[in-house]
ZABA-365617 format. One line per 5 residues: number of its first residue (from 1); their letters; for each residue x, y, z of N, C-alpha, C, O. Coordinates in steps of 0.1 Angstrom, whole numbers. Atoms other than C-alpha are relative to their C-alpha. Layout:
residues N
NUM) A) X:Y:Z:X:Y:Z:X:Y:Z:X:Y:Z  ...
//
This chain:
residues 392
1) XXXXX) -3:6:-6:350:323:-210:-7:-13:-4:-19:-13:-6  9:5:1:349:290:-218:-9:-11:4:-16:-9:13  13:8:-11:328:254:-210:5:-3:10:-1:0:21  -1:2:-14:349:242:-186:3:10:12:4:6:23  -3:-10:-11:357:276:-168:-14:1:4:-15:0:16
6) XXXXX) 10:-1:-7:316:278:-167:-2:-13:17:-6:-11:29  6:15:-8:313:238:-150:8:10:13:2:13:23  -12:1:-19:345:252:-121:-11:11:2:-22:8:7  9:-10:-7:328:287:-115:-11:-2:2:-16:8:7  16:3:-4:287:266:-110:10:-10:11:7:-11:23
11) XXXXX) 5:7:-13:305:239:-93:3:1:11:0:-7:20  -5:-6:-12:326:266:-66:-17:6:2:-19:6:14  9:-9:-8:290:286:-61:-5:-9:2:-7:-8:14  13:12:-3:267:255:-60:7:-3:14:0:-3:24  -4:5:-21:297:243:-26:0:13:9:-1:12:21
16) XXXXX) 1:-13:-8:298:279:-15:-15:-2:7:-16:1:19  11:-1:-4:259:274:-12:-6:-15:7:-17:-18:11  9:12:-3:253:242:-2:-9:-6:8:-12:-17:10  9:0:-9:230:250:21:-10:1:-9:-21:-3:-6  16:-6:6:208:261:-6:-2:-8:-7:-13:-10:-11
21) XXXXX) 0:10:11:216:235:-30:-4:-15:7:-14:-20:2  11:9:-5:209:203:-7:-11:4:4:-14:-3:13  10:-3:-15:177:221:10:-14:-4:-22:-23:-11:-24  3:2:14:166:222:-36:-3:-12:-4:-14:-17:-6  0:12:-3:182:190:-38:-14:-12:5:-19:-21:-1
26) XXXXX) 0:7:-12:165:175:-10:-22:-2:-3:-29:-11:-4  10:4:6:132:185:-20:-9:-4:-15:-17:-12:-17  5:7:20:125:186:-64:5:-20:8:-3:-29:4  2:19:-5:135:144:-45:-11:-6:7:-12:-18:8  9:7:-6:105:145:-27:-11:0:-8:-22:-6:-4
31) XXXXX) 6:-1:5:90:154:-55:-8:-10:-12:-19:-14:-15  1:11:7:98:129:-82:-1:-13:9:-5:-22:2  -1:11:-11:101:102:-49:-15:-7:6:-18:-18:8  9:3:-2:68:107:-38:-16:-10:-4:-25:-17:0  17:3:8:40:101:-60:4:-18:-7:-5:-28:-7
36) XXXXX) -7:11:5:69:71:-78:-1:-12:12:-9:-22:12  4:11:-16:70:51:-43:-13:-4:3:-16:-15:9  15:7:-11:34:49:-32:-6:-8:-9:-11:-19:-7  5:7:15:25:43:-73:7:-24:3:1:-34:1  -4:9:0:50:15:-64:-1:-13:10:3:-25:9
41) XXXXX) 1:12:-17:41:-2:-28:-12:-1:-4:-14:-13:-2  7:13:0:4:-8:-39:2:-4:-16:-8:-11:-19  -1:12:10:13:-23:-71:3:-17:5:-1:-29:4  -4:15:-3:33:-46:-55:-6:-3:17:-1:-11:25  11:10:-16:7:-52:-22:-7:-3:-6:-13:-13:-3
46) XXXXX) 6:9:9:-12:-57:-49:3:-8:-6:-6:-16:-9  -1:17:6:2:-85:-66:3:-6:12:-2:-17:13  8:14:-9:4:-102:-36:-10:-2:6:-16:-13:7  13:6:-3:-24:-98:-22:-8:-7:-13:-13:-17:-8  7:5:9:-42:-108:-53:7:-15:-3:0:-25:-2
51) XXXXX) -4:12:0:-16:-136:-61:-7:-12:9:-13:-22:6  7:15:-4:-25:-156:-33:-18:-2:-1:-24:-13:0  14:2:3:-66:-147:-39:-4:-12:-9:-9:-23:-7  1:9:8:-64:-160:-69:1:-17:3:-6:-25:-2  -1:22:4:-52:-200:-61:-7:-2:15:-4:-11:23
56) XXXXX) 9:8:-15:-79:-199:-31:-17:7:-3:-22:18:-1  10:-7:7:-111:-201:-49:-15:0:8:-26:1:2  9:-9:-12:-135:-193:-18:-2:-9:13:0:-21:15  -6:3:-14:-137:-194:17:-13:0:5:-21:9:0  12:4:-8:-167:-205:37:2:13:12:14:15:13
61) XXXXX) 1:-3:-13:-173:-181:71:-13:2:9:-23:-5:7  16:-2:-3:-201:-166:96:0:11:-11:7:14:-20  7:-5:3:-221:-142:88:5:9:3:7:11:15  -3:-11:-11:-206:-106:86:9:8:-11:5:11:-22  -6:-8:11:-177:-86:68:8:-11:-5:15:-20:0
66) XXXXX) -7:12:12:-167:-105:39:17:6:-3:22:2:-14  -15:-5:8:-129:-86:36:6:-8:12:16:-16:11  -4:0:-17:-126:-92:75:6:-19:-2:16:-24:2  4:18:4:-133:-132:63:14:-5:-8:22:-13:-5  -9:3:2:-111:-130:41:18:-2:2:26:-10:-2
71) XXXXX) -13:-4:-3:-81:-115:53:7:-11:15:18:-12:19  -6:5:-9:-83:-139:82:0:-17:-6:4:-24:3  0:10:13:-85:-172:52:11:-1:-3:18:-11:-4  -16:-6:5:-56:-157:42:12:6:7:22:-1:9  -7:-5:-6:-38:-139:57:-1:-4:18:9:-1:25
76) XXXXX) -1:3:-14:-47:-150:93:4:16:9:11:16:19  -2:-11:-7:-46:-112:104:-14:5:9:-13:16:16  8:-6:-6:-83:-111:118:-7:-5:11:-19:-9:11  5:17:-11:-88:-133:149:-11:-1:5:-19:-10:5  12:-1:-2:-114:-120:162:-15:0:-8:-26:4:-3
81) XXXXX) 11:0:9:-140:-125:135:-8:-15:9:-5:-25:16  9:15:-4:-170:-148:143:-1:-14:-3:3:-16:-15  -3:15:-1:-170:-184:145:-13:-9:-6:-25:-8:-3  2:16:6:-179:-216:125:0:-7:9:7:-4:19  -2:10:-8:-187:-247:139:12:-11:-12:14:-10:-24
86) XXXXX) -8:14:6:-163:-281:127:-10:-2:-16:-7:-2:-28  8:10:9:-195:-295:110:-4:11:-8:-15:9:-13  7:-5:13:-201:-268:86:8:-1:-14:7:0:-26  -16:2:10:-168:-273:73:-4:-12:-6:-5:-11:-18  -3:16:5:-173:-311:67:-12:2:-7:-11:-1:-19
91) XXXXX) 9:-1:10:-210:-303:54:3:3:-16:-5:-1:-25  -8:-7:10:-191:-287:25:6:-19:-10:5:-27:-20  -3:25:8:-176:-328:19:-11:-5:1:-17:-13:-6  18:13:6:-207:-341:20:-11:6:-3:-22:4:1  8:-1:8:-222:-326:-1:5:-6:-13:-2:-10:-22
96) XXXXX) 0:0:8:-203:-333:-24:3:0:-17:6:-7:-26  -1:-13:4:-202:-305:-42:21:6:-2:28:10:-12  -16:-10:-3:-161:-291:-31:12:-10:11:7:-19:17  -7:6:-16:-135:-305:-3:1:16:7:2:27:1  -8:-13:-5:-127:-280:24:4:-7:13:1:-17:20
101) XXXXX) -11:-1:-14:-100:-270:48:-10:9:10:-19:18:8  9:-9:-8:-112:-261:81:17:14:6:28:11:4  -3:-10:-1:-95:-226:94:2:-3:17:-4:-13:20  1:-8:-9:-90:-216:130:8:5:8:14:0:17  -16:-11:10:-63:-184:123:0:8:21:0:21:21
106) XXXXX) 11:-15:-8:-75:-167:167:17:-1:14:21:9:20  -5:3:-10:-47:-182:193:20:12:-9:21:18:-19  -13:-2:7:-6:-171:186:14:-4:11:14:-11:21  -11:10:-13:30:-179:203:10:12:-7:13:13:-19  -8:-8:2:54:-151:205:-2:10:-17:2:12:-28
111) XXXXX) 11:-13:20:34:-126:175:5:-6:-5:17:-3:-7  3:3:10:30:-152:154:-12:-7:4:-13:-11:16  11:7:-1:-5:-169:148:-3:-13:3:-7:-11:15  -3:7:-7:-6:-202:157:-16:-3:-13:-27:4:-13  13:0:6:-31:-217:128:-6:-14:-4:1:-24:-7
116) XXXXX) 0:17:-7:-52:-249:133:-7:4:-7:-12:15:-9  1:3:15:-61:-269:102:6:-18:-3:10:-24:7  -6:9:2:-50:-301:88:12:-5:-13:21:0:-20  -17:6:11:-25:-318:66:-9:6:-14:1:9:-20  7:-3:13:-49:-307:33:3:15:-2:6:20:-13
121) XXXXX) -2:-15:3:-43:-270:40:22:-5:-2:28:3:-10  -17:0:8:0:-281:34:0:-9:-8:11:-14:-12  -3:1:13:-8:-295:10:-6:5:-17:-3:1:-28  7:-11:1:-29:-270:-5:10:11:-8:13:16:-18  -16:-12:6:0:-248:-6:9:-2:-7:14:8:-13
126) XXXXX) -12:12:-2:26:-273:-12:15:6:2:24:10:-6  -7:-4:-6:47:-264:11:13:-15:-5:11:-26:-11  -13:14:1:87:-283:10:5:11:17:3:22:21  -7:-3:-8:104:-282:38:13:-3:3:18:-12:-3  -15:0:1:139:-273:52:1:-12:9:7:-23:9
131) XXXXX) -5:16:-15:137:-296:84:-15:-8:0:-27:-6:-3  14:12:-3:114:-326:92:-9:3:-4:-10:9:-15  11:6:11:81:-334:83:-8:8:3:-5:20:5  6:-9:-3:45:-325:88:-4:-4:18:4:-10:26  0:3:-8:25:-324:120:-11:-15:1:-22:-15:-5
136) XXXXX) 12:12:-2:6:-363:129:5:-2:11:12:-12:15  17:8:-12:-12:-360:162:8:16:8:17:23:4  1:-12:-13:-15:-332:194:11:1:0:21:-7:-1  -13:-9:-10:8:-311:205:11:8:-10:14:20:-9  -3:-5:6:28:-312:174:-3:14:-5:-14:19:-3
141) XXXXX) 5:-9:11:36:-281:149:9:-3:-9:19:-11:-8  -12:-9:13:52:-267:115:-1:14:0:-11:21:1  -2:-15:-4:65:-235:119:6:0:-16:11:-10:-22  -6:-8:8:73:-213:90:14:5:4:19:3:15  -11:3:2:106:-203:78:0:14:8:11:17:14
146) XXXXX) -5:-18:-6:103:-164:93:4:-5:20:14:-3:26  1:2:-11:90:-179:126:25:-11:4:35:-8:10  -13:6:-2:122:-206:125:11:8:1:19:3:10  -8:-6:3:147:-180:117:-2:13:15:4:13:26  4:-11:-15:134:-150:144:6:-11:11:17:-8:15
151) XXXXX) -1:1:-10:135:-171:171:9:-12:6:7:-19:16  -10:17:8:165:-199:159:-4:-16:7:3:-23:15  4:12:-1:138:-231:161:9:-7:-11:15:-3:-21  -1:7:5:147:-263:154:-9:-10:-1:-19:-10:6  14:16:-4:128:-300:148:5:0:10:17:0:14
156) XXXXX) -7:10:-19:127:-310:183:-3:9:8:-8:5:19  0:-3:-14:128:-278:203:-17:1:2:-25:-5:-5  11:-6:0:97:-262:214:-3:14:3:4:22:8  5:-14:1:70:-232:210:-12:-4:13:-17:-15:17  8:-5:-8:46:-218:236:-7:14:0:-4:25:0
161) XXXXX) 12:-9:3:11:-207:231:2:12:7:4:10:19  10:-6:-16:3:-171:249:-7:2:3:-16:1:-6  11:0:-6:-20:-165:270:-12:11:-2:-9:22:1  8:-16:4:-50:-140:260:2:7:7:5:19:2  2:-11:-11:-52:-124:291:9:-2:9:15:-12:7
166) XXXXX) -14:-2:-8:-25:-117:323:-3:-10:6:6:-19:8  6:13:-8:-51:-143:342:-9:-3:-3:-19:1:2  9:8:1:-70:-166:327:-8:-3:15:-1:-11:22  8:11:-4:-97:-177:352:-7:-11:-4:-15:-17:3  8:9:6:-109:-200:327:9:-11:4:5:-23:2
171) XXXXX) -10:12:-5:-78:-221:342:6:-3:-16:-3:-10:-20  1:4:21:-69:-227:300:15:3:6:15:15:6  -15:-1:7:-23:-229:304:0:-1:-13:-8:-6:-20  0:1:12:-8:-224:275:11:-9:4:18:-11:13  -4:13:3:3:-252:257:20:-4:-7:25:2:-17
176) XXXXX) -17:1:4:44:-263:250:-6:-7:-12:-17:-13:-10  6:6:10:38:-275:216:17:-1:-15:22:8:-22  -8:1:8:65:-295:194:6:4:-10:-3:7:-18  -3:-9:12:86:-280:166:-4:-16:-11:8:-21:-12  -3:12:8:79:-315:142:8:5:-17:13:-3:-24
181) XXXXX) -7:0:8:93:-293:112:-1:16:-8:-7:25:-3  -1:-15:2:100:-262:91:1:-2:-10:8:-9:-17  0:2:20:90:-253:57:9:13:-4:15:23:1  -12:-9:9:110:-235:34:-5:14:-4:-16:15:-9  15:-13:9:99:-196:23:-7:-3:-6:-4:-12:-14
186) XXXXX) 6:-4:9:74:-190:8:-1:11:-11:-3:10:-24  2:-13:-1:74:-152:8:-18:-1:1:-23:6:-8  13:-6:-8:37:-152:21:-6:-1:13:2:-4:22  2:-4:-17:21:-148:53:5:-17:3:12:-16:13  -2:12:-10:28:-190:63:8:2:2:8:-3:13
191) XXXXX) -16:0:-11:65:-183:74:-4:10:6:6:15:11  1:-5:-17:51:-161:101:-14:-2:7:-21:7:12  10:8:-6:22:-187:113:11:-23:7:18:-34:7  -1:17:-9:27:-217:131:-14:-12:-3:-26:-12:0  22:8:0:-3:-246:121:4:-15:6:11:-24:3
196) XXXXX) 2:18:-3:-10:-278:140:-14:0:-4:-21:7:-11  18:10:6:-44:-301:139:-6:7:8:-2:10:20  15:-2:-10:-76:-287:152:2:3:18:4:11:27  6:7:-19:-80:-307:184:17:10:2:17:7:-10  -11:-4:-3:-43:-287:191:-3:17:-1:7:23:-3
201) XXXXX) -3:-7:0:-56:-256:192:-16:3:6:-17:14:12  9:2:-8:-92:-263:205:6:-2:17:1:5:26  -1:-8:-9:-71:-272:234:4:11:6:-2:16:16  -3:-22:2:-53:-234:232:-7:3:13:-5:10:23  11:-16:-10:-90:-226:247:-6:-5:7:-16:-1:13
206) XXXXX) 0:2:-13:-91:-248:265:-17:-13:3:-23:-15:13  11:5:3:-120:-272:249:1:-21:6:-6:-30:10  -1:11:-2:-102:-300:253:10:-1:11:14:10:12  -8:-3:-15:-76:-306:289:2:-16:-7:-4:-23:-15  -4:11:-7:-54:-337:299:0:0:16:0:8:25
211) XXXXX) -5:5:-21:-50:-351:335:7:-11:1:6:-19:-8  -6:6:-8:-30:-373:355:-5:-19:0:-7:-22:12  11:11:-5:-48:-413:354:4:2:20:14:2:27  6:-4:-16:-66:-405:392:13:-13:11:20:-10:21  -2:8:-11:-53:-441:403:15:9:5:18:10:17
216) XXXXX) -21:2:2:-9:-427:395:-4:11:14:6:11:22  1:-18:-9:-23:-390:423:5:-5:13:0:-16:17  -3:-2:-13:-7:-388:454:-8:1:9:-11:13:9  7:-3:-19:-27:-389:489:-5:13:-2:-17:15:-3  -3:-13:-4:-24:-358:490:-10:13:-9:-16:23:-5
221) XXXXX) 15:-10:9:-46:-344:457:-10:-10:0:-15:-13:-11  7:15:6:-67:-376:462:-10:13:10:-6:23:17  4:-13:-13:-100:-355:481:-11:-17:7:-15:-18:19  -2:15:-12:-113:-399:487:3:-11:-12:6:-9:-24  -2:15:9:-110:-434:472:-16:-10:4:-18:-19:13
226) XXXXX) 24:9:-4:-155:-448:473:8:-13:1:19:-17:-1  -6:20:0:-156:-487:479:-3:-4:-12:-1:-16:-13  -3:3:6:-162:-489:448:9:3:-7:3:2:-18  -9:-3:3:-131:-479:436:8:11:-5:20:15:-9  3:-20:11:-137:-444:423:10:10:6:3:15:14
231) XXXXX) -10:-14:1:-110:-417:429:3:14:0:11:19:-7  6:-18:-4:-121:-381:441:9:7:-5:18:0:-1  -18:-15:3:-90:-353:429:-8:10:9:-20:11:11  2:-20:-6:-92:-319:448:4:6:-12:9:1:-22  -8:-11:11:-82:-288:427:10:-2:-2:12:2:-14
236) XXXXX) -18:2:-1:-45:-295:429:3:-1:-5:14:3:-6  3:7:11:-51:-314:403:5:8:-12:-4:13:-20  -4:-2:19:-30:-302:369:-4:0:-10:-1:-11:-16  -2:9:18:-40:-302:333:17:0:-5:27:5:-1  -14:0:11:-14:-309:308:3:8:-3:-3:9:-13
241) XXXXX) -5:-11:15:4:-276:291:12:-13:-6:24:-11:-5  -11:-5:9:19:-300:268:0:-19:-2:-1:-30:4  8:19:3:12:-333:249:7:-11:-5:5:-11:-18  -10:5:-2:37:-360:251:-7:-16:-3:-18:-18:3  2:12:4:34:-398:236:-11:-10:20:-20:-19:23
246) XXXXX) 2:15:-7:31:-411:271:-14:11:7:-17:7:18  7:-4:-14:4:-385:288:-17:3:-16:-27:9:-11  2:-6:10:-15:-380:246:-15:-10:1:-26:-5:-1  14:3:-8:-41:-407:259:-10:6:14:-21:2:19  6:-2:-9:-51:-392:285:-11:15:-3:-21:18:4
251) XXXXX) 10:-17:5:-65:-353:261:-16:-8:-1:-17:-19:-6  13:3:4:-102:-358:259:-8:17:4:-6:26:12  10:-10:3:-131:-335:248:-14:4:-1:-20:3:-11  9:-2:-2:-159:-324:262:-17:1:-15:-17:3:-27  7:-1:13:-188:-323:237:1:-13:-14:8:-23:-17
256) XXXXX) -4:5:17:-193:-334:201:17:7:-4:19:16:5  -6:-5:1:-159:-323:187:-1:11:-16:7:20:-20  8:-13:12:-180:-305:151:-2:4:1:-3:12:-8  5:-15:-8:-193:-282:173:10:10:-2:8:20:-8  -5:-5:-9:-165:-273:186:5:16:-14:4:13:-26
261) XXXXX) -1:-6:8:-153:-237:166:12:0:-11:23:-2:-7  -10:-10:9:-133:-224:133:-2:13:0:-10:18:8  -4:-14:9:-125:-192:117:-6:4:-13:-10:15:-17  2:-1:13:-134:-202:84:9:-13:-4:17:-21:2  -7:15:7:-124:-229:55:-1:1:-11:-12:2:-18
266) XXXXX) 0:-1:16:-113:-227:25:-4:-13:-4:-3:-24:1  11:17:10:-135:-251:-2:5:6:-10:9:17:-13  -9:4:14:-121:-258:-29:-12:-11:-10:-11:-23:-8  8:8:5:-151:-271:-55:3:-9:-13:11:-4:-21  2:13:8:-155:-302:-78:7:8:-16:17:4:-22
271) XXXXX) 0:-1:10:-156:-282:-107:-9:15:-3:-16:18:7  5:-14:2:-172:-245:-123:-17:-4:8:-21:1:18  18:3:2:-212:-260:-124:-1:-2:20:-8:6:26  -8:1:-13:-200:-269:-86:1:9:12:-4:9:23  -3:-14:-5:-188:-238:-75:-11:10:1:-13:18:10
276) XXXXX) 7:-13:1:-216:-217:-88:-12:-11:6:-11:-6:17  6:10:-12:-242:-245:-68:1:4:15:-9:7:22  -2:-8:-10:-218:-236:-37:-8:10:1:-18:11:9  4:-16:-5:-226:-204:-38:-15:2:3:-20:4:14  19:4:0:-265:-207:-47:-4:-5:15:-15:-1:20
281) XXXXX) 7:6:-12:-267:-228:-15:3:6:15:-4:2:25  -1:-3:-6:-251:-203:8:-5:10:0:-8:14:11  8:-13:4:-267:-170:-10:-6:-1:10:1:1:20  6:-2:-11:-298:-172:15:1:-3:11:-8:-2:19  1:0:-22:-283:-181:50:3:5:3:10:12:-5
286) XXXXX) 11:-11:-10:-290:-159:76:16:-5:6:22:6:7  -11:4:-15:-255:-176:100:11:-8:-15:21:-11:-8  -11:-6:4:-231:-181:71:4:6:-11:-5:14:-14  0:-10:15:-216:-164:38:15:-9:-4:25:-13:2  -17:7:10:-192:-181:7:4:15:-9:-2:23:-16
291) XXXXX) 1:-14:6:-175:-156:-2:15:-3:-9:23:-9:-2  -12:1:9:-145:-156:-35:9:12:2:7:24:0  -5:-14:-2:-120:-138:-25:12:9:-14:15:21:-13  -1:-11:11:-103:-124:-59:-7:9:-2:-1:18:-8  5:-9:2:-136:-103:-58:4:6:8:6:17:3
296) XXXXX) 2:-3:-11:-131:-95:-26:18:14:0:19:25:5  -13:-11:-2:-91:-76:-32:-4:6:-8:-2:18:-8  -1:-15:6:-105:-62:-61:-10:8:-4:-12:13:-14  9:-16:-5:-133:-39:-47:11:2:11:17:12:10  -14:-9:-7:-104:-35:-22:11:6:-6:16:15:1
301) XXXXX) -7:-8:7:-83:-22:-43:-6:7:-13:1:12:-22  12:-11:12:-113:-4:-67:0:10:13:-1:22:11  -1:-12:-16:-112:12:-29:15:13:-2:15:26:-2  -16:-3:-3:-71:17:-28:2:13:-9:3:25:-8  -2:-5:19:-69:26:-64:-7:22:-5:-2:31:-12
306) XXXXX) 7:-9:6:-98:58:-66:6:5:13:1:16:16  -1:-12:-12:-82:71:-30:19:5:-8:24:15:-11  -10:-4:3:-48:66:-42:5:12:-15:16:17:-17  -1:-13:2:-56:93:-69:4:12:1:12:21:-2  5:-14:-11:-70:116:-49:16:8:3:20:19:-1
311) XXXXX) -16:-7:-2:-30:117:-31:13:1:-9:23:8:-7  -9:-7:14:-12:117:-61:-1:8:-6:9:10:-13  4:-10:8:-26:143:-77:2:11:10:10:20:6  -5:-9:-12:-23:163:-41:14:3:-1:19:15:-4  -12:1:2:11:152:-41:5:9:-9:11:19:-4
316) XXXXX) -2:0:13:17:159:-80:-4:18:3:5:26:1  2:-20:0:-1:202:-73:12:4:7:19:13:3  -9:-10:1:25:204:-46:16:-4:-6:27:-1:-1  -17:0:9:54:194:-70:1:8:-1:8:16:4  -5:-14:4:46:218:-89:1:9:8:12:13:7
321) XXXXX) -5:-8:-6:41:245:-61:17:0:6:21:10:11  -13:8:0:78:230:-55:8:8:-7:13:19:-4  -6:-6:11:92:235:-84:0:15:-8:7:21:-16  3:-17:1:76:270:-86:15:11:9:24:19:6  -6:-6:-7:91:278:-57:14:-1:-3:20:10:-2
326) XXXXX) -10:-4:4:127:266:-68:2:11:-10:10:20:-9  -4:-16:10:122:288:-102:8:11:11:18:17:13  0:-21:-8:115:317:-78:13:0:5:19:11:7  -11:-9:-12:146:314:-57:9:-5:-11:18:-10:-4  -11:-2:8:170:310:-93:-2:10:-5:7:17:-9
331) XXXXX) 3:-17:4:150:342:-104:8:9:9:15:17:4  -3:-8:-8:160:357:-76:13:1:8:17:11:15  -17:-6:-8:198:344:-64:1:2:-14:13:-1:-15  -5:-9:15:200:358:-105:2:14:2:12:20:0  0:-13:-7:186:391:-89:14:7:8:17:18:11
336) XXXXX) -6:-4:-19:210:389:-59:15:1:-6:23:7:2  -12:7:2:242:379:-78:5:9:-14:12:5:-23  -10:-13:11:249:417:-102:11:1:4:21:2:-3  -12:-4:-4:271:421:-87:14:-7:-11:22:-4:-19  -11:10:9:291:389:-99:-1:1:-5:9:8:-7
341) XXXXX) 2:1:12:276:389:-133:7:14:-8:9:12:-20  0:-14:1:287:429:-136:18:-7:-5:25:-1:-14  -16:-5:-3:326:418:-132:-2:-13:-9:4:-9:-19  -2:6:4:320:383:-149:6:7:-15:15:4:-23  -4:0:18:312:405:-180:19:11:-3:27:12:-12
346) XXXXX) -13:-1:2:343:421:-172:14:-3:-3:24:3:-5  -10:9:1:365:398:-177:-2:-14:-11:2:-25:-11  0:6:9:353:387:-208:-11:-10:-4:-12:-17:-15  14:8:2:317:367:-201:-9:4:-13:-8:16:-14  9:-6:1:292:373:-223:-17:-2:6:-18:-8:17
351) XXXXX) 11:3:-4:257:370:-217:-11:-13:-2:-21:-17:4  5:18:-2:250:335:-230:5:-15:11:1:-26:13  -1:12:-9:272:318:-206:-2:2:14:1:-6:22  5:-7:-13:259:344:-173:-14:-13:-2:-16:-23:5  13:12:4:228:322:-187:3:-11:4:-2:-18:13
356) XXXXX) -4:15:-3:246:292:-189:3:-7:10:-3:-17:13  -6:-1:-15:263:293:-155:-12:-7:5:-12:-18:10  17:-2:-9:219:301:-143:-7:-16:-4:-17:-21:1  9:14:-1:214:263:-160:5:-7:4:-2:-16:9  -2:12:-3:238:244:-150:-3:-1:12:-8:-11:15
361) XXXXX) 2:-5:-16:233:257:-115:-16:-11:1:-17:-22:5  8:11:4:201:246:-124:-7:-21:-1:-13:-30:5  4:14:3:201:214:-144:13:-12:9:13:-24:8  -10:8:-11:232:202:-115:-14:-3:13:-12:-12:21  4:3:-11:201:204:-91:-12:-10:-2:-16:-17:7
366) XXXXX) 8:1:6:176:190:-114:1:-18:4:-7:-26:10  -5:16:5:200:155:-123:2:-5:16:0:-17:19  -5:2:-13:210:154:-89:-11:-8:11:-9:-18:18  15:3:-4:173:153:-75:-6:-9:-4:-14:-15:3  5:12:9:165:127:-103:7:-12:8:1:-20:15
371) XXXXX) -4:9:-3:193:104:-95:-2:-7:13:-6:-19:14  8:10:-10:187:101:-55:-12:-6:-2:-13:-19:-1  12:5:1:149:99:-60:2:-12:-8:-6:-20:-3  -4:9:9:161:70:-87:7:-13:13:3:-24:17  -6:9:-11:184:54:-60:-8:-2:13:-5:-12:20
376) XXXXX) 8:3:-6:158:56:-38:-11:-7:2:-16:-11:12  9:5:3:132:42:-53:3:-19:-1:-5:-29:1  -3:11:-1:155:12:-57:3:-5:17:1:-17:20  2:6:-11:161:10:-20:-17:-9:6:-20:-20:11  15:4:-3:120:15:-18:-1:-24:-10:-4:-34:-4
381) XXXXX) 1:11:2:121:-18:-42:4:-7:5:-2:-17:0  -13:5:-3:146:-35:-27:-11:-1:15:-8:-13:14  7:-2:-14:123:-34:9:-6:-5:6:-7:-11:17  17:0:-2:89:-36:2:-1:-17:2:1:-21:14  1:9:-6:86:-73:0:4:-5:8:-2:-16:10
386) XXXXX) -3:-2:-20:104:-71:39:-14:5:3:-23:-2:8  14:-2:-9:74:-54:50:-12:4:-10:-17:14:-14  16:-1:13:44:-65:24:0:-14:15:-7:-16:25  -1:11:-8:54:-96:41:1:-1:17:-4:-11:22  4:-4:-9:58:-83:80:-15:2:3:-20:-6:12
391) XX) 7:-7:1:27:-63:74:-13:-4:-7:-25:-1:-6  16:3:8:7:-82:51:0:-18:-5:-10:-23:-11
//
C-alpha cells in the first residue's frame, strides 16, 4: 500500500466516523484554546487598564476603597462611592503643589455615564472633536464616539438624563442637555461617557434649579401679590428641565457651590517633590485619601495573576486528562478494527503502514484542533478590544 492509499483510507475512515472525529477535534481544541485565550484576555485587559492609570498621576477622594476610587475616576464604574466636596479639590490647587480636575461621575443617560467636570479634563485627555466643540455653559454636553454612534446623535441634538428612581419624591426632574460636541474615538472609557459642566450634574441632583420669572406667571399659579409687589407662587410652578440661553439666568444654587459633592479629583502635581508633599499631606487624613492609580492597578493584577495561574494549572490538568482520553480512544479504536486490519494485511499492507494509518488519523485530529484553536484565538484577539471597551 502506497502513501496515497494510506491517506485515502484514513480520510474515508474519518468521514465514516465523523461524530467521533468532530468530538475529538472539539475536545482537543478546548485544550489548546482555553489557557491561551485566558492569558490573551488578561494581558489585553492589563494593557488597557495600565495605559490609563499610567497617565493619571494621582486621584483624590473620600477615604474608603482605593480601588473603587480609582475605577470611578478612571473608568466611571463606581458611582456610589462616598463623595468629597468641590472645596477639597480646590484646596489642592490653592496649595500651589499641583492642579486638580474635579469629577462627579454618578448619573447616567441611556446607560451612559454622565461625568461632571471642567474644560481642564478635556484638555488633560487631549481629546479631538469629530464634530462641534467643548461645552461652554450649563446644560451643554460633549459625548464620546460610542454614545453618538449607538444613539445616532449629532451636534445640536439633545440627551435626557435618567432618573435614579421611578418616583422621585424630591422633585428632581430629568435634565435635557444639548450636544455641543462629539469626540473622536479614543479606545477608552471616555468613548462611552457624556461630559458636562459640574454645575450641570448638580442641577441633575437637585442642588440647583431654575424657575420662570414670578412676574411672568399666570394668575392661576399665584398665591398672592403683596402690597410690596412680591409675587408668591403656588406648588404648581414646575422647575425647568432644560437650560437654554433664555432660562440660564434663572438657575441658581442654594448654599456655597464649593460645598457641593464630587466623587473624585484627578491631581496633577507640579513635580516629583510636590507629589511627595501631596502624599504626605493626605497620609494622615481620616476623611480624604490620595491614591496612585498605577500602584492600585499593579496590586489588582498581582491578585489576578495569582488566580490566573491556579486557573491555568487546573486547565492544564483537564487538558492532560483530555489528551489521555483521546489516546485511549485511539488505542481502543485500533483494537476494535482488528478485522479491518487483517483484511488490509491480506491485500499487502505492512504492519508499519497500519501504524501509519493510525498515526495519520491522530495527526489529523491534532492538526485540525490546533488550526481551529488558532482561528478562534484570532477571533478572540479581534473581539477582545470591543469587550474590554464595553465592560471596562
